[in-house]
C-alpha positions in Angstrom: -37.7 -0.2 -26.5 -34.6 0.0 -24.4 -35.2 -0.1 -20.6 -31.6 0.0 -19.5 -30.2 3.4 -18.7 -26.6 4.7 -18.8 -27.0 5.6 -15.1 -27.7 1.9 -14.3 -24.7 0.8 -16.2 -22.6 3.6 -14.6 -23.7 2.3 -11.1 -22.8 -1.2 -12.1 -19.3 -0.2 -13.2 -18.6 1.9 -10.2 -19.8 -0.9 -7.8 -17.5 -3.4 -9.6 -14.6 -0.9 -9.2 -15.3 0.2 -5.6 -16.5 -3.2 -4.2 -19.7 -1.8 -2.6 -22.7 0.3 -3.4 -22.0 3.0 -0.8 -18.6 3.9 -2.2 -20.0 3.7 -5.8 -22.8 6.1 -4.9 -20.3 8.6 -3.3 -18.1 8.4 -6.4 -21.1 9.2 -8.7 -22.6 11.9 -6.4 -25.7 9.8 -5.7 -27.5 8.6 -2.5 -26.8 5.0 -1.5 -30.5 4.2 -1.9 -30.7 5.6 -5.4 -27.6 3.6 -6.4 -28.9 0.4 -4.8 -32.2 0.8 -6.7 -30.5 1.5 -10.0 -28.3 -1.7 -9.6 -31.3 -3.8 -8.6 -33.3 -2.6 -11.6 -30.4 -3.3 -13.9 -30.1 -6.9 -12.6 -33.9 -7.4 -12.8 -33.9 -6.2 -16.4 -31.1 -8.6 -17.3 -32.7 -11.5 -15.3 -29.5 -12.4 -13.5 -27.4 -11.4 -10.5 -24.1 -9.8 -11.3 -22.3 -9.9 -8.0 -21.4 -12.3 -5.2 -21.5 -10.9 -1.7 -18.3 -11.7 0.3 -18.5 -10.2 3.7 -19.2 -6.5 3.1 -17.8 -6.6 -0.4 -19.6 -7.1 -3.7 -17.5 -9.2 -6.1 -18.3 -9.8 -9.8 -19.6 -13.3 -10.5 -19.4 -15.0 -13.9 -22.2 -13.0 -15.4 -20.9 -9.8 -14.0 -17.4 -10.5 -15.4 -19.0 -11.1 -18.8 -20.9 -7.8 -18.7 -18.1 -5.6 -17.2 -15.9 -5.0 -20.3 -18.9 -4.1 -22.4 -20.2 -1.8 -19.7 -16.9 0.0 -19.3 -16.6 0.5 -23.1 -20.2 1.9 -23.2 -19.5 4.4 -20.4 -16.3 5.4 -22.2 -18.2 6.0 -25.4 -20.9 7.9 -23.6 -18.2 10.3 -22.1 -16.8 10.7 -25.6 -20.3 11.5 -26.9 -20.8 14.2 -24.3 -17.5 15.8 -25.2 -18.0 15.8 -29.0 -18.6 19.5 -29.1 -16.2 20.4 -26.3 -13.3 22.7 -27.1 -10.1 21.2 -28.2 -7.6 20.3 -25.5 -10.3 19.6 -22.9 -9.2 18.1 -19.6 -8.9 14.3 -19.3 -9.6 12.0 -16.4 -7.5 8.8 -16.6 -6.4 6.0 -14.3 -2.8 4.8 -14.7 -0.7 2.0 -13.3 3.1 1.8 -13.7 5.9 -0.3 -12.5 8.4 1.2 -10.1 11.0 2.9 -12.4 8.4 4.4 -14.7 6.0 5.4 -12.0 8.7 7.0 -9.8 11.1 8.6 -12.3 9.3 9.1 -15.6 5.6 9.5 -15.4 5.3 12.3 -12.9 7.3 14.6 -15.2 5.4 13.6 -18.2 2.0 14.1 -16.5 3.1 17.5 -15.4 4.0 18.5 -19.0 0.8 16.9 -20.3 -1.3 19.0 -17.9 0.3 22.1 -19.1 -1.2 21.4 -22.5 -4.6 20.3 -21.0 -5.1 22.3 -17.8 -7.4 20.7 -15.3 -6.7 17.2 -16.3 -6.9 14.6 -13.5 -4.8 11.4 -13.1 -4.8 8.6 -10.7 -1.4 6.8 -10.7 -0.8 3.5 -8.9 2.8 2.3 -8.7 3.6 -1.4 -8.2 5.5 -4.2 -9.9 4.9 -5.4 -13.4 2.6 -8.3 -12.3 0.3 -5.9 -10.4 0.1 -3.5 -13.4 -0.9 -6.4 -15.7 -3.6 -7.4 -13.3 -5.0 -3.9 -13.1 -5.1 -3.7 -16.9 -6.7 -7.1 -17.2 -9.5 -6.3 -14.8 -10.1 -2.8 -16.3 -9.1 -1.2 -13.0 -6.9 1.3 -14.9 -7.1 2.8 -18.4 -3.5 2.1 -19.3 -0.4 0.5 -17.8 3.3 1.2 -18.2 5.8 -1.6 -17.5 9.5 -2.3 -17.7 9.1 -6.1 -18.0 7.7 -8.4 -20.7 4.0 -9.0 -21.1 2.8 -11.9 -23.1 -0.9 -12.0 -22.0 -3.2 -12.7 -24.9 -5.8 -10.2 -23.7 -3.3 -7.3 -23.6 -1.7 -5.2 -26.3 1.9 -4.4 -25.3 3.1 -1.4 -27.3 6.8 -0.7 -27.4 7.5 2.7 -25.8 11.2 3.3 -25.3 14.6 1.8 -24.4 16.0 2.1 -20.9 19.6 1.7 -19.8 20.7 -0.1 -16.7 24.0 0.1 -14.8 25.8 -1.8 -12.1 26.3 0.3 -9.0 28.6 0.0 -6.0 29.8 2.1 -3.1 32.7 4.5 -4.1 35.1 2.7 -1.7 34.2 -0.8 -3.1 37.1 -2.7 -4.5 35.1 -3.2 -7.6 35.2 0.6 -8.1 38.9 0.5 -8.8 39.9 0.8 -12.5 39.8 -2.6 -14.2 38.5 -4.4 -11.1 35.0 -5.1 -12.5 35.8 -8.2 -14.4 33.3 -11.0 -15.3 34.9 -13.2 -12.6 34.7 -10.4 -10.0 31.0 -9.6 -10.8 30.1 -13.3 -10.7 31.6 -13.6 -7.2 30.1 -10.4 -5.8 27.1 -10.3 -3.4 24.0 -9.0 -5.4 21.0 -7.2 -4.2 18.0 -7.4 -6.6 14.3 -6.5 -6.7 11.6 -8.9 -5.6 10.3 -11.6 -7.9 7.4 -10.3 -10.0 9.2 -7.0 -10.6 9.9 -6.2 -14.2 13.4 -4.9 -13.3 14.1 -8.2 -11.4 13.0 -10.4 -14.4 15.0 -8.4 -16.9 18.1 -7.9 -14.8 18.2 -11.6 -13.8 17.9 -12.6 -17.4 20.6 -10.1 -18.6 23.1 -11.0 -15.8 22.8 -14.8 -15.9 23.0 -14.9 -19.7 26.2 -12.9 -19.6 27.8 -13.7 -16.2 26.4 -17.1 -15.4 25.0 -17.8 -11.9 25.4 -14.9 -9.5 25.3 -14.8 -5.7 22.1 -13.3 -4.4 22.5 -11.7 -1.0 19.2 -9.9 -0.7 15.8 -9.2 -2.3 14.1 -5.8 -1.7 10.8 -4.4 -2.8 11.9 -1.1 -4.2 14.7 0.7 -6.0 15.3 3.3 -3.3 15.7 0.5 -0.7 18.2 -1.2 -2.9 20.2 2.0 -3.3 20.4 2.4 0.5 21.5 -1.2 0.9 24.3 -0.8 -1.7 25.3 2.4 0.0 25.6 0.5 3.3 27.9 -2.0 1.7 25.7 -5.1 1.7 26.3 -5.8 -1.9 26.1 -4.5 -5.5 23.1 -4.1 -7.8 22.0 -3.4 -11.3 19.5 -0.5 -11.5 18.1 1.9 -14.1 20.5 4.8 -14.8 17.7 7.2 -14.4 17.2 6.0 -10.8 20.9 6.3 -10.0 21.4 9.9 -11.2 20.8 11.6 -7.8 23.0 9.1 -5.8 25.8 9.5 -8.4 25.7 13.3 -8.2 25.9 13.2 -4.4 28.8 10.8 -4.5 27.0 8.0 -2.6 27.3 5.5 -5.5 29.3 5.0 -8.6 28.4 3.2 -11.8 30.9 0.5 -13.0 32.3 0.7 -16.5 31.1 -2.7 -18.0 31.4 -2.4 -21.8 31.4 -6.2 -22.0 27.8 -6.4 -20.8 24.7 -5.4 -22.6 22.4 -3.7 -20.1 19.3 -2.4 -21.9 15.7 -3.2 -21.7 12.4 -2.0 -23.3 9.5 -0.2 -21.7 6.0 -1.0 -22.9 2.6 0.5 -22.7 -0.2 -2.0 -21.8 -3.8 -1.7 -23.0 -6.6 -4.3 -22.7 -7.6 -5.4 -26.2 -11.3 -4.7 -25.4 -10.5 -1.2 -23.9 -12.2 1.6 -25.8 -9.5 4.2 -26.5 -11.1 7.6 -25.8 -9.8 10.8 -27.3 -8.2 11.6 -24.0 -6.5 8.3 -23.8 -5.3 8.5 -27.3 -3.9 12.0 -26.7 -1.9 10.7 -23.6 -0.5 7.8 -25.6 0.6 10.1 -28.4 2.2 12.5 -26.0 4.1 9.7 -24.3 5.3 8.2 -27.6 6.5 11.7 -28.7 8.2 12.6 -25.4 
């Protein structure tokens, strides 16, 4: 006879995600004492401790990390079971992580359109660099990740999503903005402003530029696309950024895109899913919506 309850498993998962029992209890609408009791009973039934205490935080130990993916999948399947007879198009509740370009310029619009089809749907979106998104997916801290850089981790399924175009941008009064001035030699000698290391844009841009221009002169590294645009506008250097991120600055006349037909400046966006992640109906519907958009 089974002694473990779904509530105990839910408390375990929430504690792993929040880092302490009090926040887990708040997230589940329970009292702190009830959540502590459920977690203690769960550990007693398993005959092992699942967390290490580091200061005021509870961190999964080896046994807890082994249990966590199965517990997350079980809670996901339980939510699906509860919704078997729900009406079609019911609201979804998903956690997303996305690298900068996707999170700032693509996903907000897509989420808005998706919510028109499924009113009441709730999303948590964390925006960071590709490395951070991969870590969130690997540790089951989000349901799905969206990145603009490569992902070769054996525990992650990287699904091709769409192609993105990049462009080299300068100030309108830059000598490089003159017709015919943007030669390979001129670009090689220019001062470049790039994203920080660990960014998908930085990794792809650096690979594209060095493979076609050779070594370039790096003047500055910045942690976001908007900061880079401001730096280019101020005349510090030039950069290579997603076209979608440059649209507003181009329309306002703050930046211009160079005509560089001799360079191939495209990359691929990917959707990341942990291989052990259970794909709920809501998650599958979001993936299908994004692929069709």
